[in-house]
C-alpha positions in Angstrom: -25.2 34.2 -1.4 -21.8 32.8 -0.3 -19.6 35.5 0.9 -16.0 34.6 1.8 -15.4 31.0 2.8 -18.2 30.3 5.4 -20.8 33.1 5.4 -24.2 33.0 3.8 -26.0 36.3 2.9 -29.7 35.8 2.7 -30.9 38.2 0.0 -34.6 37.2 0.4 -34.4 37.9 4.2 -36.4 34.9 5.6 -38.8 36.1 8.3 -39.2 34.8 11.8 -43.0 34.8 11.6 -43.5 33.6 15.2 -41.9 31.8 18.0 -42.7 29.3 20.8 -40.9 29.3 24.1 -41.5 26.8 26.9 -39.7 26.3 30.2 -39.7 24.6 33.6 -40.1 25.6 37.2 -36.5 26.8 37.6 -36.9 29.1 34.6 -40.2 30.3 36.1 -38.2 31.7 39.0 -35.5 33.1 36.7 -34.8 36.5 35.3 -37.1 36.5 32.2 -40.2 34.4 33.0 -42.4 36.9 31.2 -40.7 36.0 27.9 -41.9 32.4 28.0 -45.2 31.3 26.4 -45.6 28.4 28.9 -43.9 27.5 32.1 -44.3 24.1 33.7 -44.7 23.7 37.5 -42.7 20.5 37.7 -40.0 18.7 35.8 -42.1 15.6 35.1 -44.7 17.5 33.0 -47.2 14.7 33.5 -44.8 12.0 32.2 -43.1 9.0 33.9 -39.6 9.8 32.8 -37.6 13.0 32.3 -36.8 12.1 28.7 -40.5 11.9 27.9 -40.9 15.3 29.6 -38.1 16.6 27.4 -40.1 15.6 24.3 -43.1 17.5 25.6 -41.1 20.7 25.7 -40.4 20.7 22.0 -44.0 19.6 21.1 -45.5 22.5 23.0 -43.1 25.0 21.7 -43.9 24.0 18.1 -47.6 24.1 18.9 -47.3 27.6 20.3 -45.3 28.9 17.3 -47.8 27.5 14.9 -50.8 28.8 16.6 -49.4 32.3 17.0 -48.8 32.4 13.2 -52.4 31.3 12.7 -51.2 28.3 10.7 -52.0 24.6 10.8 -49.3 21.9 11.2 -50.1 20.8 7.6 -49.1 24.2 6.3 -45.5 23.6 7.4 -43.0 21.8 5.2 -40.2 20.9 7.5 -39.0 20.8 11.1 -35.3 21.1 12.0 -34.5 20.3 15.6 -32.1 18.8 18.0 -31.1 18.3 21.7 -28.4 16.7 23.9 -29.9 13.3 24.7 -28.6 10.1 23.0 -29.5 10.0 19.3 -31.6 13.2 19.8 -34.5 11.0 20.7 -36.7 13.8 22.3 -36.6 15.8 19.1 -37.2 12.7 16.9 -40.1 11.5 19.1 -41.6 15.0 19.2 -41.4 15.1 15.4 -43.1 11.8 15.3 -46.0 13.4 17.1 -46.0 16.4 14.8 -45.9 14.3 11.7 -43.7 16.7 9.7 -40.8 16.0 7.4 -37.8 16.2 9.8 -34.2 17.1 9.8 -32.6 15.9 13.1 -29.6 18.1 14.1 -26.9 17.6 16.7 -24.7 20.6 17.4 -24.9 20.3 21.2 -25.7 23.8 22.5 -25.0 25.3 19.1 -28.1 23.5 17.7 -30.4 26.5 17.9 -28.4 28.6 15.4 -27.3 25.6 13.3 -31.1 25.1 12.8 -31.8 28.8 12.1 -28.9 29.0 9.6 -30.0 25.9 7.7 -33.7 26.8 7.9 -33.0 30.3 6.6 -30.9 28.8 3.8 -33.9 26.6 2.8 -36.5 29.4 2.9 -34.1 31.9 1.2 -33.7 29.4 -1.7 -37.5 28.9 -1.9 -37.2 25.3 -0.6 -40.0 25.9 1.8 -42.8 28.4 2.5 -42.9 27.6 6.2 -40.6 25.6 8.5 -40.0 25.2 12.2 -36.6 25.1 13.7 -35.6 24.9 17.3 -33.6 23.2 20.1 -34.4 21.9 23.6 -32.9 20.6 26.8 -34.1 19.2 30.1 -32.0 19.7 33.2 -32.4 16.3 34.9 -32.3 14.3 31.7 -29.1 16.0 30.5 -27.4 15.8 33.9 -28.1 12.1 34.2 -26.5 11.5 30.8 -23.4 13.7 30.9 -22.7 13.9 34.7 -24.6 12.4 37.6 -28.3 11.9 38.3 -29.4 15.0 40.3 -30.7 12.7 43.1 -27.0 12.0 44.0 -26.6 15.6 45.1 -23.0 15.6 43.7 -21.0 18.7 44.2 -19.8 20.7 41.3 -16.9 23.2 40.8 -17.5 26.9 40.3 -16.9 26.5 36.5 -19.9 24.3 36.1 -23.2 25.5 34.5 -26.9 24.8 35.0 -28.7 23.0 32.1 -31.8 24.9 31.1 -35.1 23.1 31.0 -36.7 24.6 28.0 -37.4 24.6 24.3 -37.3 27.5 21.8 -38.7 27.3 18.3 -38.9 29.8 15.4 -41.4 29.5 12.5 -39.6 30.8 9.4 -41.5 32.1 6.4 -40.9 33.6 2.9 -42.7 36.8 3.9 -43.9 38.8 6.8 -43.1 41.8 8.9 -39.9 40.5 10.5 -37.6 40.1 12.3 -35.5 38.9 9.4 -32.6 36.5 9.2 -30.0 38.3 7.1 -26.8 36.2 7.3 -25.1 33.2 8.9 -21.5 32.2 9.5 -20.9 28.5 9.9 -18.5 27.4 12.6 -15.6 25.0 12.3 -14.3 22.7 15.0 -11.9 24.3 17.5 -10.3 22.0 20.0 -7.8 23.6 22.5 -7.1 20.4 24.3 -9.4 20.9 27.3 -10.9 17.8 28.9 -12.9 19.0 31.9 -16.7 18.4 31.3 -17.4 20.9 34.2 -15.8 23.8 32.3 -17.8 24.0 29.0 -17.6 27.7 28.9 -13.8 27.7 28.9 -13.7 25.0 26.2 -16.2 26.7 23.9 -14.9 30.3 24.1 -12.2 29.9 21.4 -14.8 28.5 18.9 -17.0 31.6 19.6 -14.2 34.0 19.0 -13.1 32.2 15.8 -16.7 32.4 14.4 -17.2 36.0 15.4 -13.8 37.0 13.8 -14.7 35.1 10.6 -18.2 36.7 10.4 -16.9 40.3 10.8 -14.1 39.7 8.3 -16.2 38.0 5.6 -19.0 40.5 5.9 -16.5 43.3 6.1 -18.1 45.0 9.0 -17.1 46.2 12.4 -18.6 44.9 15.7 -20.4 48.3 16.0 -22.6 47.2 13.1 -24.6 45.2 15.7 -26.5 46.6 18.7 -25.8 43.3 20.5 -23.5 40.3 20.0 -24.7 37.5 22.2 -23.2 34.1 22.7 -25.2 31.0 23.5 -23.9 29.7 26.8 -20.3 30.6 27.6 -21.3 31.6 31.1 -19.1 33.8 33.3 -15.9 31.9 32.7 -16.3 31.5 29.0 -17.4 35.1 28.4 -14.3 36.4 30.2 -12.1 34.0 28.2 -13.7 35.2 25.0 -13.1 38.8 25.8 -9.5 38.1 26.5 -9.0 36.1 23.3 -10.6 38.9 21.2 -8.2 41.4 22.7 -5.3 39.1 21.8 -6.7 38.7 18.2 -6.6 42.5 17.8 -10.3 43.4 18.1 -12.6 44.1 20.9 -16.3 44.3 21.7 -17.5 46.6 24.6 -18.7 44.7 27.7 -22.3 46.1 27.4 -22.5 45.0 23.7 -21.1 41.5 24.3 -23.6 39.4 26.4 -24.3 35.8 27.0 -27.6 33.9 27.1 -26.3 31.8 29.9 -26.0 35.0 32.0 -29.3 36.4 31.0 -31.8 33.7 31.8 -31.4 33.3 35.6 -31.2 35.6 38.5 -27.9 36.2 40.2 -29.1 34.6 43.4 -30.0 31.3 41.7 -27.5 28.5 42.3 -26.3 28.2 38.7 -22.5 28.6 39.4 -20.9 30.0 36.2 -24.3 30.5 34.5 -26.7 28.5 32.3 -26.1 26.0 29.5 -28.0 23.4 27.4 -29.4 23.4 23.9 -32.5 25.1 25.2 -30.5 28.0 26.7 -29.9 30.2 23.6 -33.1 28.9 22.0 -35.3 30.2 24.8 -33.4 33.4 25.4 -33.2 34.4 21.7 -36.7 33.3 20.6 -38.2 34.8 23.7 -36.4 37.6 25.5 -34.2 39.0 22.7 -36.8 39.0 19.9 -39.3 40.6 22.3 -36.7 43.3 22.9 -36.2 43.8 19.2 -39.9 44.1 18.7 -40.0 46.8 21.3 -37.3 48.7 19.4 -34.5 48.2 21.8 -32.3 46.5 19.2 -32.4 46.6 15.4 -29.4 44.3 14.6 -28.2 41.4 16.7 -25.6 38.6 16.1 -26.3 35.4 17.9 -23.4 33.1 18.3 -24.5 29.7 19.7 -21.7 27.5 21.0 -21.5 23.8 21.4 -19.2 21.3 23.1 -19.3 18.1 20.9 -18.4 15.6 23.5 -20.2 12.5 24.7 -20.0 10.4 27.8 -18.1 7.8 25.8 -15.4 10.3 24.5 -14.9 11.6 28.0 -14.4 8.0 29.3 -11.9 7.4 26.6 -9.9 10.6 27.6 -10.7 12.5 24.5 -10.4 16.3 24.4 -13.5 18.4 23.8 -14.1 19.6 20.2 -16.2 22.8 20.1 -18.1 24.7 17.5 -20.0 28.0 17.2 -22.5 29.1 14.6 -23.4 32.8 14.1 -26.7 34.2 12.7 -27.6 37.8 12.3 -31.2 39.0 12.9 -32.4 42.4 12.0 -35.6 44.3 12.6 -36.8 47.9 12.4 -34.8 50.6 14.1 -33.5 50.7 17.6 -34.6 53.5 19.9 
């Protein structure tokens, strides 16, 4: 099952039995609204704080995934989830509502694939028949914590990215028709000394390249093995940086094959600067848009490389640099057209 130093091969091919994808009003006006199960009309979602609304996102995504699989909550053994808010309280409070045994994860914006890798490991080893795994973020809650409350109307540089309001959840099973989780390469911390919290893409790009390189080496495959290699939320700046780094490292991925969830979710005319970010970015795009395209036969093999910047407001105030990480998970299904 362990191949090389940091790659798991899942011989039993855990199945993504169903997904639940929920978003907000900005996502409803984005590039892929048809790939969401539910889109809210306002950021409050009937709550009196944005953090409480954040919790609602994950609860509803889990509910949709469970219903689509024709299961009850009691049928599910575990939930693995995380977000960006202090002590991942939205995920913990949502799990309180669900009443399931809970693994709380913090990998910042890499949480979606951290959870999918660990969930697949558990199901592959027959540690669960069914489990839920996902990640979420809420634009105004995250902006308030890491930067400035949106009410301030503070200006941002062109390198900044727009935090997604959304939750994406996958329900993993021992058996089913697929898509299948076939392998995962676990990231390691890469810190290139960057300190700018408004340039997350540039900070995370080296971690993405490190994980992609390790995945290809340890699986002994070429990038052409995959129909698509997609990063979590490098945005425009980070994607260009990653392409440059890959070239310097002696391998390359064609532009059309190397995409980014942060550049997929919104329209070009939306004011998102360098693209999208947030723990809900890769979770919603992968579990909604990309898996739908796989089921239509457009892709048969994709590699999802979710990236995370592991800083906090405290570390920024103490002039720490930004440690980053990326986890890669391969998903396969049918044959591409």
